[in-house]
C-alpha positions in Angstrom: -18.6 69.7 15.3 -16.2 66.7 15.0 -17.8 65.2 11.9 -17.6 66.3 8.3 -19.4 65.2 5.1 -22.8 63.8 4.2 -22.4 60.6 2.1 -18.7 60.2 2.7 -18.6 61.2 6.4 -15.6 61.3 8.8 -15.5 61.8 12.5 -12.1 62.6 14.1 -11.1 62.1 17.7 -8.2 62.6 20.1 -6.0 65.4 21.6 -2.5 66.5 21.1 -1.2 64.8 24.3 -3.7 62.0 24.6 -2.8 58.4 23.9 -3.8 58.7 20.2 -5.7 60.5 17.6 -7.8 59.0 14.8 -10.7 59.1 12.5 -13.7 56.9 11.6 -14.8 57.0 7.9 -18.4 56.1 7.2 -19.7 55.7 3.6 -16.7 54.4 1.9 -17.9 51.9 -0.8 -16.8 48.3 -0.7 -14.1 46.9 -2.9 -11.6 49.8 -2.7 -8.1 48.5 -2.3 -6.7 49.9 0.9 -3.8 49.3 3.2 -1.7 51.3 5.7 0.9 51.7 3.0 -1.6 53.7 0.9 -2.2 56.2 3.7 1.3 56.5 5.1 2.9 58.8 2.4 0.3 61.5 3.0 1.0 61.4 6.8 4.7 61.5 6.1 4.3 64.8 4.4 2.5 66.3 7.4 4.3 64.8 10.3 6.5 66.9 12.6 10.2 66.5 13.2 11.3 66.0 9.6 13.5 69.1 9.3 15.0 71.9 11.3 12.2 74.3 10.3 9.3 72.2 11.7 8.3 71.3 15.2 11.0 69.0 16.7 8.3 66.7 18.1 9.3 63.3 16.9 6.1 61.5 15.9 6.3 58.5 13.5 2.6 58.9 12.7 2.2 55.3 11.8 -1.4 54.6 10.9 -3.3 51.5 12.0 -6.4 50.3 10.2 -8.7 48.8 12.9 -11.8 48.0 10.9 -13.6 48.2 7.6 -10.9 46.4 5.5 -10.7 42.7 4.8 -8.1 41.0 2.6 -6.9 44.3 1.4 -10.3 45.7 0.3 -12.8 47.9 2.0 -16.0 46.1 3.1 -18.4 49.1 3.1 -18.4 49.1 6.9 -16.9 52.0 9.0 -13.1 52.4 8.6 -11.3 53.2 11.8 -7.8 54.7 11.6 -5.6 55.1 14.6 -2.4 57.2 15.0 -0.7 56.9 18.4 1.0 59.8 20.1 4.5 58.7 21.2 6.5 61.8 21.8 4.3 64.2 23.9 6.0 66.3 26.6 3.2 67.5 28.7 5.5 69.1 31.3 6.5 71.7 28.7 3.0 73.2 29.2 2.8 73.2 33.0 3.3 77.0 33.2 0.4 77.5 30.7 -2.2 75.8 32.8 -3.5 79.1 34.2 -2.4 81.4 31.4 -4.0 82.1 28.0 -1.7 82.1 25.0 -2.3 85.0 22.7 -3.5 83.9 19.3 -4.6 80.5 20.6 -7.9 78.9 21.4 -7.1 78.8 25.1 -9.3 81.7 26.1 -12.2 80.7 23.8 -12.2 77.0 24.8 -12.3 78.0 28.4 -15.1 80.5 27.8 -17.2 77.9 26.0 -16.6 74.7 27.9 -15.3 75.9 31.3 -12.5 73.4 31.0 -9.6 73.0 28.6 -6.7 70.6 28.0 -3.7 73.0 28.2 -1.3 70.3 27.1 -0.2 71.4 23.6 -3.7 72.9 23.0 -5.6 69.6 23.4 -8.2 69.3 20.7 -7.4 72.7 19.2 -3.8 71.6 18.4 -2.7 71.1 14.8 -1.9 67.6 15.9 -5.6 66.8 15.2 -5.1 67.4 11.4 -3.2 64.1 11.1 -6.5 62.4 11.3 -7.9 64.5 8.5 -4.9 63.7 6.3 -5.4 60.0 6.9 -9.0 60.2 5.9 -8.1 62.4 2.9 -5.7 59.8 1.7 -8.6 57.3 1.4 -10.7 59.9 -0.4 -7.8 60.5 -2.8 -7.8 56.9 -3.7 -11.4 57.1 -4.7 -10.8 60.3 -6.6 -8.0 58.7 -8.5 -10.5 56.1 -9.8 -12.6 59.0 -11.1 -9.4 60.5 -12.7 -9.5 63.5 -10.3 -6.2 64.7 -8.8 -5.7 67.2 -6.0 -2.4 68.9 -5.4 -1.2 71.8 -3.3 1.7 74.2 -3.4 3.0 77.2 -1.4 2.7 80.5 -3.2 4.0 82.9 -0.5 5.8 82.9 2.8 5.5 86.2 4.7 5.0 88.0 1.4 8.0 86.3 -0.3 7.0 84.7 -3.6 10.3 83.1 -4.7 10.4 79.5 -3.4 14.1 79.7 -3.2 13.8 82.1 -0.3 11.0 80.4 1.6 13.3 78.5 4.0 15.4 81.6 4.7 12.3 83.6 5.6 11.2 80.9 8.0 14.7 80.5 9.5 14.9 84.3 10.1 11.6 84.3 12.1 12.8 81.2 14.1 16.0 82.9 15.0 14.1 86.0 16.2 11.8 83.8 18.4 8.9 84.7 16.1 6.8 83.1 13.3 5.5 83.8 9.8 2.5 82.7 7.7 1.8 82.4 4.0 -0.5 81.5 1.2 -1.2 78.1 -0.2 -2.9 77.1 -3.5 -4.7 73.9 -3.9 -5.9 72.7 -7.3 -8.3 69.8 -8.3 -7.8 68.7 -11.9 -10.2 66.4 -13.8 -13.3 67.3 -11.7 -16.4 66.7 -13.9 -19.1 69.5 -14.2 -22.2 69.2 -12.1 -20.9 68.7 -8.6 -22.4 70.8 -5.8 -25.8 72.1 -5.0 -27.4 75.5 -5.3 -27.9 78.0 -2.5 -26.7 76.6 0.9 -24.7 73.7 -0.3 -22.7 75.4 -3.1 -19.5 73.6 -3.8 -17.4 76.7 -3.2 -19.2 77.2 0.1 -18.5 73.6 1.2 -14.8 74.0 0.1 -14.5 77.4 2.0 -16.0 75.8 5.1 -13.7 72.9 4.9 -10.6 75.1 4.5 -11.6 77.5 7.3 -12.0 74.5 9.5 -8.2 74.0 9.4 -6.5 75.7 12.3 -4.5 78.8 11.4 -6.5 79.4 8.1 -7.9 83.0 8.2 -8.9 83.5 4.6 -10.1 81.4 1.6 -10.7 82.4 -2.0 -11.9 80.5 -5.1 -10.4 81.4 -8.5 -9.4 85.0 -8.7 -11.0 85.6 -5.3 -10.5 89.1 -3.9 -8.8 90.2 -7.2 -12.2 89.8 -8.8 -13.4 92.8 -6.9 -10.9 94.9 -8.9 -11.9 93.5 -12.3 -14.6 94.3 -14.8 -17.1 91.7 -15.9 -15.5 91.6 -19.3 -12.2 90.7 -17.6 -13.5 88.2 -15.1 -16.0 86.3 -17.2 -14.6 83.1 -18.7 -15.3 82.8 -22.5 -16.2 79.4 -23.9 -15.7 77.7 -27.2 -16.3 74.1 -28.3 -13.1 73.1 -26.5 -14.4 74.4 -23.2 -13.4 77.5 -21.1 -10.7 79.7 -22.5 -9.8 81.1 -19.0 -10.5 80.2 -15.4 -11.1 83.3 -13.4 -14.1 81.5 -11.7 -11.8 78.8 -10.3 -13.9 75.9 -11.7 -17.1 76.7 -10.0 -20.2 78.7 -11.3 -23.4 79.1 -9.4 -22.0 76.8 -6.7 -21.6 73.9 -9.2 -18.4 72.6 -10.7 -17.9 73.7 -14.3 -15.3 71.0 -15.4 -12.4 73.5 -15.3 -9.7 73.1 -12.6 -11.0 74.0 -9.1 -8.5 76.5 -7.7 -8.5 77.4 -4.0 -6.2 79.7 -2.1 -5.7 79.7 1.7 -4.3 82.5 3.8 -2.5 80.9 6.8 -1.6 83.1 9.8 1.7 83.1 11.6 2.1 80.3 14.2 0.6 81.6 17.5 3.2 79.9 19.8 6.3 82.1 19.9 9.1 82.6 22.4 9.0 86.4 22.4 7.3 87.9 25.6 3.7 88.7 25.2 1.0 90.3 27.4 -1.9 88.1 28.5 -4.1 87.4 31.4 -4.6 84.4 33.8 -7.8 82.5 34.3 -8.6 84.8 37.2 -8.2 87.8 35.0 -4.8 89.0 36.3 -2.4 90.6 33.8 0.7 88.6 33.1 3.6 88.2 30.7 4.1 84.9 28.8 6.8 83.2 26.9 5.6 80.1 25.2 7.8 77.1 25.6 7.5 73.7 24.0 8.1 72.5 20.5 6.4 74.5 17.8 6.7 75.3 14.0 8.0 78.8 13.2 5.8 78.5 10.1 3.0 75.9 9.7 2.4 76.6 6.1 4.4 73.7 4.7 2.6 71.2 6.9 -0.8 72.7 6.1 -0.4 71.9 2.4 -1.3 68.1 2.8 -4.1 69.0 5.2 -5.7 71.4 2.6 -5.3 68.7 -0.1 -7.0 66.2 2.3 -9.9 68.6 2.9 -10.5 69.3 -0.7 -10.4 65.6 -1.5 -13.0 64.9 1.2 -15.3 67.6 -0.2 -15.0 66.3 -3.7 -15.6 62.7 -2.8 -18.6 63.6 -0.8 -20.0 65.8 -3.7 -19.4 62.9 -6.1 -21.4 60.5 -3.9 -24.2 63.1 -3.5 -24.4 63.5 -7.2 -24.7 59.8 -7.7 -27.7 59.8 -5.3 -29.2 62.6 -7.4 -28.7 60.8 -10.7 -30.3 57.6 -9.3 -33.3 59.6 -8.1 -33.7 61.3 -11.5 -33.4 58.0 -13.3 -36.1 56.4 -11.3 
């Protein structure tokens, strides 16, 4: 449950208020130029405390490469990346030790494990995603060599589609002690045809699973997604000519295999669960209670989810590339 990928495999570790979080990458080929400076820009886009509309938790998120790199190049051995937690305030969560926060994983973690780390959500915290972003930055370097680029953007914040009003919508929710969600679009350009496998390992299924594994994501669509249900076949099919596809309603994937067109993914991100408004809940002993969540939280996590979604799509595509190379070698032999 803490590992992802087949040929390019990552395992993340750590909790929100533990000493550190990190990730181990296994399957990275040797000879890839890699340094902390190559990873840091992606972490900078995700880290908290950068502006008034994000969590005020001040984490520098400086990555350390502990293994797998020698003289500036990967060795083919496991790459261990570490990000230390330096600004955790566990006392902010003392009142939540015996209460379940509505919308959070508090209740379900307790039900599954019989124990939970109440400090900032522990393993269920969005803090964990920094490890994914670090691993995704390594994947992006490999994709760049294959001339594949992955980029994400915000399409909506609380139903607002004009980017000029996104900040105002978030600020309004923050002033009310509430939160808002939104929609993100992530696009992979330059992906060759042939990636992915039929039936249970379809590329779109792997992408959907990767995106749904991001905390706060409640819906994923490929191409036209749910709009396809309102279209006719003559409208949704993508005609072809000698230059390629003339439209891209399918979002770059047909039959679970990449078509060579841009891969287009959309994510629905829910409002941040931690809000300061009073909410009804229960305690661990089942007693009804009222809760106001304290601590430092984002009134909207959508902007910080963008680099996480980019990272997860990059990881899926690198893994699919390596799996395809295995297949080609097998066929050749």
